[in-house]
N, C-alpha and C positions, 0 to 999 in steps of 0.2 A: 363450256370450259370453266372450271372453277377458279376461284381467286386463290393465289398462292401467297403465303406470308411466312417468312422464316422467323421462328420464335427465338426470342433473345434469352429467356430464362433457361438456365442450364448451359449457357455458353459463356466462355471467358472473353466477353467483349472488353474493349479498351476502357479503362477507368476514366470517368468524366472528371474526377478530381485531380488527376495527375498533372495535367497541363499547367495549372496554376501552382500546385505545390512544388513541382520540380523546377519551376522557373522563378521561384521566389515571390510569387504573387499571392501566396496564402494570406488570409486576413485573420490574424490571431489578435488576441485582446490588446497586446501592446502595440499593434500596428494601427489600431483604429484611432481616429482623432477624438479629442475631447474638448469640452467647452472652454472658451477663454476664461481665465481665472481659476481653473482647476488646480488644486493644491496636491501635494504628494506626501505620502506617509511613510514613516519608518517605524519599526516596532522594537522597543527595548524588551529583551527577554531575560528570564531568570537564569542565572548561572547555577542555581541550586536545585536539587531534586525535591527538597522539602524544607521549607523555611517560612518563618513569619516575616512579614514586611514591617519593620519598626519605624521606618521613616524614608521619605523620598525628597531629595533636594533637587529641584529642577530650575532654580533661579538662573544659573549660568546658561542653561539651554534656552530658556525663554528670552534671555538677553541677546542671544546670537542673532545677528541680522539675517532676516529671511525666515526665521521661525515664527509661525503664526500662533501655534498652541502646543502645549504639552498636556496630554490628557491621561489620567490614571483611572483605575477601576472605580474609585470613589467619584471622580468627575463624571463618569458615564453611567453611574448606577441609576439615575433617574430616567434615562432613555433606553437603557439596555439591561434587560433582566437575564435570568438564567436560561440556558438552552434545555428545554424539557427533554429528559431521556425517555427512551422507549419503555424502560423498566422503572416503575414508580419507586425509586429509592431516593433517600435524602442525601444525594450527592450534590456538591456545589459545582455544577457544570456551567462555567461562564466563558465568555469570549476573552475576558481579560481578568487577571487576578485581582481580588480585593482582600487585602490584609494577609494573604497566605498564598504561597506557591506550592505546587505539588508535582511538578516535573521540570526538568531542564528544558528551557525554551518556551515556557509559558509566558505569554505577554504580560508585561508589568506596566508599560507606559507606551503611548503612541505620540510621536512627534510629527506634527503637520507643518510643512514648510513650503516655500516657493518652488523648490525642486528636491529631488531625492537626495542629492549630495548634502545639502544643508540639513535635511532631516536626519541623515545618518550622523553628521557631525553633532547635531543636537543630542542624539542618543548617547554619544560618548561623553557628553558633559553632565549627564544626570548621575547623581550619586544616590544609591539605595543602600540603606542599612538593613541587613537581614539578621535574623537569629535562626541558625540552622536547627532543624529537627532531624531525628533519625529517619532514614529512608528505607523503604522496602522495595526490592526489585525481584525477589524470588516469590512466585505466587504461592508455593507451599509454605514458605516461611511466613508469608503474610496471613496465613490461616491460623497461626499460633495464637493462643489466648493472650500472650504477653506482647504481641506484635504492636508496634506503633500504629495508631488508627489514623487513616487519612481523612475520614469524614465522621465527625462526632455525632452527626445526626443519624448515621447508620449504627454507630457503636462498635463496629467491627469492619474488617476489610472484606468479609464475605457478604455480598449484596444480593445473592440469589442462590438457593439450594433446592433443586427439584429432582425428584426420583420418578422414574417411569418403568412400567412393566407391561410387556406385550407377550401374549401366549402364556406358557407355563415354564419360565426359565428355571425355577427351583427344581421342578421334576426333571427337566432335561439335564441339569448339572448333576443331580443325584444319580441318574441312571447312566451317565456318560462313562465310557471306558477310559477316556483320557481327558485331561484339562491342561491348558497351557496359557501363560500370560506373557504379554510384552508390555513394557513401560517405555514411553516415548516422551521426550521433551522437544516439542516442535518450536523452532526459534522464530524470532521476529524478522520480517523482511518487508519490502515496500515495492511500489510500482515504478518509481523513478522515471516519470515521463520527461521527455525533452523540454516541454514547456511547463513551468511551475505555475502556481496559483496567480490569478489576477482579479482585481476588484476595482471598479469605478462606481462610486456611489454619490447620489445627490438627494437632498431632502427638500421638499416643497412645503413650507410652513402654511401656505394658503389652504391646503386640504389635508395636511398631516400625512403626507405620503412620501414614499421612497422610490427612486428610480435606480435600479441596480443592474449594472453590466458586470457579468462574472463568467469565467470559463468553467462554471459549475456543470456537472453532467446530469443535473436534475431536470425539472424541478422536484419531482416526486414528493414524498412526504416531508422532506426537509424544508420546503417552502413554508409550510405551516409552522414548523419549529422556528424558523428565522423570523417570520411575521410576529409570532407570539413573543419572542425575545425582544423585538423592537417595539412591542406594545402597540401594534396597529393591526387592524383587520387585514385579512389576506388580500382583499382587493385594493389595499393601500400599499402593497409591495409589488412593484412591477419588476419582474426579473427578465432580463434580456441576455442572450448568449451570443458570442461572436460566431461568424460563419465557420471558422476553423478552430480546432483545438489540438494542440501538439501532444496528443496522447493523454491517457488517464489511468487505464488499467484499474479503475475503481477509485483511485485515491482522490480524485477531484470532488468526491463527495465531501471531503474535508475542507472545501472552500467555505462551507456554511458558517462556522464561527467567525471567520474573517469577514464575511459579508455583514454579519451583525456588528463587528468592531468598526469597520470602515463606514458603514451607514451611520452609526452613532457618532463617529468623529465628524462626518459631514454635517450632521445636524447641529453639533456644537459649534462648529466654525462658520456655519452659514454659507458654505461654498462646496462645490463638488470636490471630492477627494479620491485620488488614485493611489493604489498600492499594488506593486508587483513583487512577488516573493523572490528572494534569491535562493541559490542552491543550498547554502548552508542552513538557512531557515527551513527549507523543504525537508532535508534529511533529518533534522533534529526535531521538528515540531509540526509536521503536516499530518500524515496518517501512516500507520503501519498495520500489517496484519497482526492478529492476536498471536501471542505465544501460548501454547497449551501443553499441559502435562496430562497424559492419557495413560491409564492402565486398562488394557483390553484383555479379557479372558475368554477363551473358547472351550466349549464342550464338544468333543468329536469322537468318532469311532476309529477302528484300526485301519480303515481305508481313507481316512482324512475327511470324511463327510461331517460337516459342522452342524450340530443340532441347536446350539444356543450361543449367544454372545452376551458378555457383561461389560458394559462401558462405564468407566469412571473418568470423567473429564473435568479438569480444573482450568478455566479460561481466564487469562490475564488480559483485562481490557484497559490497563493503564490507569491513569490518575482519575478519570471520570468516565461515566457512561455517556458517550457522545452518540446521539441517535444516528443510525438505527440500532446500535449495539444494545444488547448482546446478540445481534442478528447473526454474526459469524458462527456462533455456537449452534444456532437453531436452523440455519438455512438448509442444512443437510439432514434435518431430523427424520424426514421420511425415507432417507437413503442410507440409514445406518447399517444395513446389511449388504450394501453395495450391489454387485451383480449376482449375488448368491441367494439361493432359495433357503433362507434360514427363518424359521417361524417363531423362535423364542428369543426374546431380547430383554435385558435389564439395562437401564441407563441411569446414571447419576450425573447431573450437570451442576457444577458450582461456578459461579462468576465472582472473580476477585478483582479488587482494585490495588494497584501498586504505583510507585513513583516513577512512572514512565509515560511517554506520550500516549494520549488517548488513541484507541484503535478505531478501525473502520473498514471500509470496503477495499480489498486488494484482490486482483485477478485470481480466480479460483474460489474466493470467498467461502472459506470453511471446508472446501473439498480437500485441499492438501492435508489439513489437520486430521481429517477422517481417514483418508485412504492410506496415509503413511502407516499408522498402527495396524489398520485392517490387512493391508497387503504384506506388511512385515510378519504379521501373525500367520497368514497363509503360508508364507515361505518357511517360517519356523515349524509349523505343523509338518510340512513335507520333510524337513531336515530331521525332525525328531522321529518320524516314522520310517525314515530311509526311503521316501518316495520321491518321484519326480514332481517338482512344483507344478508343472503343467498338468499332470494328472489330477492333482488335488484341485486345481482351478476348474478343470472340466467337470469333476464330480459334483461340484457345488453350484455350477451355473444354473440360472433360471432356464427351464426348458423353452424351446421356441414356440411350442403350442400353448404356452401359458399366458400369452399376452392378449389383451391388456392384463398386467399382473399387479396385484395389490400386495405391497410389502407388509411385513409384520408391523411396522411403525406407521403405515398409512399411505405411503406414496403409491400412485397409480402409474406404473410404467406403461407407456403408450404402445410401443412396438419394438421389435428387435428379433434377431436370430443370433444370439451370442456364440453358439457353437459353430455356426457357419463362418462368422467373422474370425473366430480363433483359427479355424482350419485353414481359411484362405490366407491369413497372416503367416501362419507357420509355413505354408507351401510357398507363397509368393515372396515372403521375406527371407527365405533361406535359413531356417532354423537348423536343419540337419547339418548344413555346411558350417554353421556357427559352432555347433557342438563338436564337430571334428576339429575345428580350430582351437577350441578350448582344450581338448585332449592333447593336441600337439604342443600347445604352449605349456601345459603342466608337465608334460614329459621333459621339457627343457628347463623346468624349475621356475617358470614364470608364474606370476600371480594373475590368473585370468578367471573371470566369472561371468555367468549369465543370469540376468534378472528378468522377472515377468511381473506384469501388473494387469489386472482386469478391473475396470472402473465404469461406473455409470455417471454420465455428465448431465446434471439437471440444468434446465433453462426455463425462463419465464417464471420467475418466483411468484408464489402465492403471497399476497400481502399479509395474509393471516398467519403465516408460519411463525412470525415473531411472537404472537400471542400465546404460543405453546409454553412460553416461559411463565405464564400465569396459570393458576389452577383453574379448573372448570368453573368454579364458583366466581372467581375473579373475572373470568371472561364473560360470564353471563351478566355480571353487574356492569361491565364496561361496554357491552354490546358487541355483536359479531363483526369481525374484520376478515375479509377474504377477497379473492379475485386478483386479476392482473389486467386491468383495462388498458387498451392501446387506442390511439387516435390518429386519424389521417384525414386531410382535406384535399380534394381534387377540384381544381378550378379551371374553367374553360374561358379563354379570352375572346375578344371580338374577331380575331383572325383565325380562330380554331386551334391555337396552341394550348398546351396543357401544363398546368403548374401543380406540383405536389408539395404539400407542407405536412410534416409529421412532428409530433412532440417527442423527438428523440435526438439528442445532440451527439453527433459523431465525434470520435477522437481518432479517426483513421480507418474506420471499418468499411468505408465505401458506400455509405448510405445513398449518395446521389446516383451512383451507377446502378445499384441493384433496384432501387425504386423506379428508376427510368425503365429498366428492363421489364419489370412487372407491369407497369402501367402501359408501356408501349405495346406489350403483348395483348393486353385487354382490349385496347382500342385499335390494334392492327396498324399502327403508325410507326414512322421511323423514330429512332432514339432521340435524334436532335430536335424533335418536335415536343419533347417532354423536358421541362425544367424543374429541378427539385431544389427547394430552399430548406436549409437545415438549421438556420439560426432561429431561435425561439424567442417569443415575446409573450409573456403570460397575460399582458393586457389586451392582446388582440387574437392570439392563436388559441385553438381548441386544445385543451390539455386536461389531465386529471391527476389526482394525487399519486397514481401509479406511473405517471409518465416519466420518461427519462431513458437513458441508455445504461443499462445495468443487467446483470444476471443473464447475459447472452440472449436477450429477448428480441433483438432486431429482426432476424430472419423469420422467426416463428410468429412473433406478435406484430411488430411494426410493419414489415413488408406484407404480412397477411392482411392487416386491416387496410392498408393501401390498396391491395387487390380487391377487397370487399367494396371500398368506396368507389373505385374505378368501375367495378362490375355493376354497381347500382346505377351509376351515371350512364354507363353504356346501355343498360337496359332501357333507360328513359330516352336516350338518344335514338334507340331503335324504334321507339314509338313515334318519335318526331319524323324520322326518315320514312317509316312505313306509311304515314299519312300522306307524304309527298309522292312516294313511289307507287302508292296504291297496292301494297303487298302486306302480308302479315308480318308483324314484328319478329316472330320466331323464325321467319324464313330468311332473316338478314344475317349477313356475315360481315364482321369488321376485319378487314385484311388489306394489305397493300396500300394503305392510305385512303381506302374507299369503304363505303357502306353499300353492299350490293346484295341482290337476291341470290340465295343459295341455288335456286332452280333456274334463274334467268339472270346471269351475270351482267347482261346489258342494262338491266334495271339497276342503276347505281348512281350514287352521289359522292363527291369528294368528302372525306371525313371533315375537313376544315369547314366546309359549307354547312354541314349538319350541326357541327359543334358550335358554330356562331349564330345559329338560328335565334336563340333566346335573346341575343344582343341586338341583331338587326331586324328580325322579323318575328317578334314575340306573338303576333297574331297567328302565325302558322303552327304554333305549338298547341297541341290538343289540350283542352281545358283540364282533362283528368290527369295530365302529365305534370302541369305546373312549370315553373321556370327551370330550365336545364342549364344552369351556370355553375353551380357549386354543389358538392356533396361532401358532407363530413360524416365519417363513420366512427362509431365507438364499438369496441369489441372486448368482451370478457368471456372466457371459457367457463362453462358450467362445471367442469371437472374440479375447479379450485374452490372447494368448500372450506368453511372455517374448521378448526380443530374440533373433534367430537368430544363427548364427555370422557372418553377413555384416552384422550390425548393423542389420538391418531390424526395425522395431518398429511395431506398431499401437498408437500411443501413446494413443489414445482410442477409445471404442466407437462413439459417434455423431458424425455430421458434418452439421450444418446448413449452410445457404447464405445469404449476405448479398450483396445488390447495392445499393449506394448511389450516388446522384449528387446533386450540389448546384450551386447558382449563388451566387457570392459577389461582393461588391464591396469594393474597398480604397479608402478615402478618401485622395486624393492628399496632402492637407495634414497629416492626423493619423496616417495609417497604420491607422486603425480598420478592423477586419474586420466587415462586415455580411453575414449569411447571408440571402440573398434567398429561397431555397427549398431544402429538404432532403428528399429522398425516400429511404426505407429499406425495401427488400424483404427479407422473412425467410421462410425455409423451415425451421421447427423441428419438422418431423414433425407428429404429431397434436397439436392444441392442446387442452389440458385445460380452461383457463379463459381465454377471450379477453381479458377485462378485465385480468387480471394479466399476461398476455403483453404487452399493450399497455403496461402500467406498467413492466415490465422493459425493454422497448425504449426507452421515453422516459427512464427513469432511467439506463440505460446510455449513451444519447446525451448526457444532461446531464453525466455524469461524463467522457465522452470529449471533450466540448467544453471542459471544464476542462483536461484534459490537453493538448489541442491549442492552446489560446489563452492560458490563464491560469496554469497550475500548473507550478512547478518547485521542487524542493528544492535550493536553491543553496548552494554552499560557496565559501569564500574559498580563495585559493591555498595557505594554510597549514592548510586543513582546518576553519576556523571555519564553523559553521553559520549561515546568514544568513536562514533562512525560519521563524523561530520563532513568528510570529503570523499570523492571517488578514489582517493588513495587508500582509504580505510574501509569504505563500503564498496567492495569490488563488484563490477558488472562484467559479464562476458562480452567480448567483442567478436567481430566476424572471424577472427583468427582462432578463437576458442570453440566455435560452434561447428560440429561435424556435419557432414551431409546426412540427411535424414531420408529414410525410405517411408513414404506416406502412401497408405492404401485406404480404399474406401469401399463401403458397403452401404447401400441405400435401403432403409426400411421407412417409408414415409409415415409421418405421424397422422393418425386419424383425428387428432384433436386440434390441428392448426389449419388455417385456410389454404396454405400452400403445401402442406405436408412436411415443412421444414422444421428442424430442431436447431438448438444452439451448438456452436462448435468453437467459440472463442476462448474457452477456459480449460478445455479438457486436459491438455498436456501439463498445465500448471498443477493439476490434480494427480496425474499418473506418473509423470517423469521423475520427480524426486524420489519416490519410493522404488520405482523400477531401477534406477541407478543404485540406490542403497541396497536393494536385493542382490544386484550383480556384485557389488563390492563385498557384501557379506559372504557370497558364494566364493569370491576370489580369495578372501582372507580366512575363510572358515570360522567366522565369528558369529556370536548369537545376537549381539545388540550393537546398534550404531545409530547415532543421531546426526542431524545435519548441523552445519554444512560439512561436506566431505572434503575438507581442506587437506593439502599435502601433509602438513604437520600431524594432523589427526590420523591419517591413513598410515603414515610411516610409523607412528607410535603403536597403532593397532596391529600392524603386520607382525611385529615382534620376531622378525626373521633375521635381523642383522643388528650388530652393535653400532651405536652411534660412533662415527669416526672421532678420533682424538683431536683436540684443538691444536692449532699450530704451536710450535715450541715458543715458550715464553708467555703464552696467554693462559688465562684461567677460565674455567667454566663457571658461568653464573647460574645460581639456582633459578629454576623456572618459576615464574610468578604464578600465583593462583589465578584462575579465571576471574576476571573482574577486579583484580588487584592493580591499582594504578600507582602504587608507591614507587617513587624513584629513589634509588639508594646509590651512594657513592662515597669515596674516600680518596684522600690525596694529601700532599704536603707541598709547601712552598718555603723558600728561603728569603728572609728579610735581613738587610744589613744592620738594622737597629737592634739594640738589646731588648730582651723581653719586656722590661719595664716601660720602654718607650713605645713598643708595639701595643702594650696593654692600654696606655694612655690614648693612643690613636684610636683604638677600638671604641673608646668612650667619648670621643670628640665629634660632635655633629658636623663640624666643618670638614673634618677628614672623611667622615662617612659619606657626606654629600659628594666628595670628589672621587671616591673609590667605588661606591655602589653603582653598578651599570644602570644608566638611565635615570639616576636620581635627580630630581629638581630641587630638593631641599630636605633636610633632616631636622626635626624638632626634638629637643631633649625634654621629656616629661618628668624624668627623675634620673638618678644616677645610672639606672639600669633599664630604663624604658624609653623608647624612641618611636617617633612616627615619621614616615617619609612619603613623598609623592614620587612615583617612578613611572617611566614609560618603557615598556618592553614589548617585543614582538617575537612571535614564533611562526615561521612560515608566512602565510598571507595575512596573518592577524597581528595587529599592533594596537595597543591600547594603554590607557593611563590607569594606574592602580594606586591605592592607598595601602601602605605597608605599616604594620604594627610589629615592632621588634622588642623583645625582652631578653635580657641576660640573666641567667640564674645559675645556681650551683657554682658560685664564684670561688676560685682559688687563686687570687691575684699573686703574682702575674703569670701563673702557670696554666690555668685552665678555666673554661667557662662553657656553659651550655647556652646556645643562641636559639631562641624560638620565635616564630613569627607567623603572621597571617597576611595575605594580600587579598584585596577585594577591588572589583572594578566592573564596568559594564560588560567586559568580555570574558570575565571568569573570576575564579576565586582559587585560593590555594593556602597551603600551610605546611609547616614542617619544623624540624628542629635539627640541630647539629652540635656536636661537641668539638670545641677548638682547644688545642693544646699548644703551649708555647714552651720551647726548650732552647736553652742557649747552645750555640754551636762553638766549635773550636776557634772560629775566626771573629768572635765577638758579636756575631749576629744572632738571629733567632730562626729556628726551624719550626714552622707552623704546621701542625697536623690537623686534619679535619675529617669527620665522618658525618654524613647527614642522611635523613629520610625526609622526603617531601612528596606532596601530591598537588595536582592542579585540576580544577574542574572548569565547567562552563565552555564557552566557545573555543578557548585555547586548547582545552583537552580534546574537544570534538574534532578540531581542524588539525592540530599539530601533534596528535597522539604519537605518531611514529618518530617525531623529532624531539619530544619533550626530554627524554633521558639525556640525549646528547647535548641539548640546549642547556639543561640544568648544569651539566658538568662544565660546559664552556663559560656560562655566566658566573658560576662559582669560581672557576679558575680565573676569570677576568677580574673578579673582586680581589683575589689575593695577588694577582699580577699588578693591579693598580696600587694595592697597598705596598707591595715591594718597591714600586717606583717612587711612591711618596716617601718611603723610609730610606731611599737611596740605594735600593737593591737593583739587580739586573731585571730587565723585562724585554719582551719581544712583541710589541704592540702590533707590528705588521702581521706576524704569524697569527696572533689572536684574532685580528680583524678578518683574516682570510678564513680561519676556522669558523668564526661566527657566520660569515657569509655562506660558507658551504652548508652549514646546518640550517640556513634560513632564519637565523636569529639576528635581530637588529636591536641596537641599544643606543 
């Protein structure tokens, strides 16, 4: 009778991680203890998008009890150099600004104190003098010859311009019956994990080394970048990660500059330093996906078959090139034809710097920016030709018998049957019923549309793809870079238990569960006999420059190499058991917790006894086998070669397939988007844990829904950041996420040890454009950009007039996108005559008593004043210096008041015209009209409140002036209004 063993791989076993995570026993970076004497850091950030730092006064901060040090870029320059970018361009990429800031939120100073509260108070006491420079936020405007230059060493804002040609696109376009173009502006968004960044750093002067604990998702190549910035060899930078991380979605790659900053601070103060990022810092200055302007043109025939594509991509990487950027632009380079058999391609890639946060990895990592224009173009081709979009997709798909399939730009698609996946999705997802629902809705006059998307999901990135940004000659000079090495170590302990260690830091993907499944199956033992450790220590654990958790590489690469390590160890254990059982090693079966003969099951030993042999009885181990205690495996697939001389590159190892369709309705009155049905078909190769694959798909869909409908990191025209809270940067909640129909098809990859492919990023690539195609179908429009907000959809529908405002109210002109100007006008009555009011306006003592939050007003001249004021908007309150000037004087009838305010929390400026007119009762009627704008943290956090707050504060000024002059006032009402608007003074 044979030995039976139920396999775990392919089953939705209970997650090992959940018991701790759901009971509050997760071990995140802020939960871990730190050494006695550890200090805490807070970071002072720039309120300006582009400015010179003329001076920084930190005396008051240094004098604050509990503050140990205040460190600037100059203070740290000797121990922290620039972060070397992946593209050799003369950009000033530092962890902290030196002399000049280039985006709102850039670190300007670090306050190190006994606790975080004191450190934050210290930041508030630092006074920085800036000289503002013109800011660039539009990537196309940044390309203009007269645009302000961010980095003089480059001489322009264009830091890379590469052209590529594959096949014969010129001939294909010349012979094409039709051509069509779409232009897309893909917006910025981010991952918004529940846990923000965290760093604990210590410097050891005895051997010039750093010990760094960070919730970084690396180490991968950024370890070398951080070590170089800290001016130490790589073996002097020990990186450790906590056992748990509260999400990343790619963005925790952005921990790297803060690792440099806090390490440098620890070295300067001679004690460990801890820093935990707050939510406002994270939104303003962590990592965002690139925003990209793409013009995509297709050459096609009358049936919609595409012969050639012409890509023109302008990538906005923000203020500096932070490694590995411009990787977002090149990660998809082998996949520029998507799921379609298109043999002729032209590409122009331009990389631009602007006064926005530097970009980096965000879930999908270049895929959304590619598939949005590509799949919008396919939909437009169908609409132009009067064809069904599904038919156009079918006619262009790569045939099932073509795999492995080499794309025009160099990718090697490993496996798939796209036609079958599409057919099964249409059948099982109920497309025919959805089409009938659309017909019925349109017959009733409702706006209903159906969208489609076909996309290839790449996973396991080729390290060499980023070098495609270099010319072939530059690559030859630099040396080849390629591959995707993964690492795993399997260890057997003296009682026969198994421990697995991998160089991949999980952020919720279920590493411990899946690795236990894989290894338990190899050894034929119960799951609870396998323990997986996922915290990483570069000083002890096996890792490589490609190690880390990114590009959906876990199932294909990390679980695969764990399988290889376990298999090698099992094969050596088989030789140990064979010597004791006097059977052949190839006759042994590992199953049911035993090692037994396949032909004679009675000849068997417990697995634990065999596994412990090298510990207890090494003399029983055959000499040729060696010690059987630990096995470390390194795996890199041969398919991932460096880019060739023609710039073709297999930019990823595995290629899954996604086919989505959906039905949506747009409300005519409100513009609200309602998803009636969403179907997502996935081919991710062999499925290791169906439940977790389902979770990845649903999680990716939720994140993609946010990117499509709710999320945008918005900037003002002057570079001010406007999305500093979750009231302005909206995320979908469970109530906004519809049920999802998830379907699967398995075509195992021939290139990975387990046949698995990645699945974690697919819907982030496919869902935004699928929804946009459905909206375009519903509204009958040609062009639409994200996000699909109700206001945008209501304006695009053009089906009904905007309702008139309530009686007695006026309609305000709609501000231009990015226009942060606040405008207002009003009047107040003061009992004093105009001459007395005029004198009061020029009296510092009176101004101190009537300006909200003023601590004192100094008179520099008859018309020039300076004041210290404390104001708050929403959750932000800070101290500012105000500079006020009166001009265009017409005493005592009129004057123009202009001013600027600066402080650690923001900056602002504006002007207003004040008129004084006598009234019939011997008093004065004061009229005022103003324009003002505010930047920095106040604008980012209180954007929705600013206009109302400005009106109340200005109203409060004149109310206080009226009281001082003997007029009537209503302070109780004013106080209540201030409180309702979240304004404190």
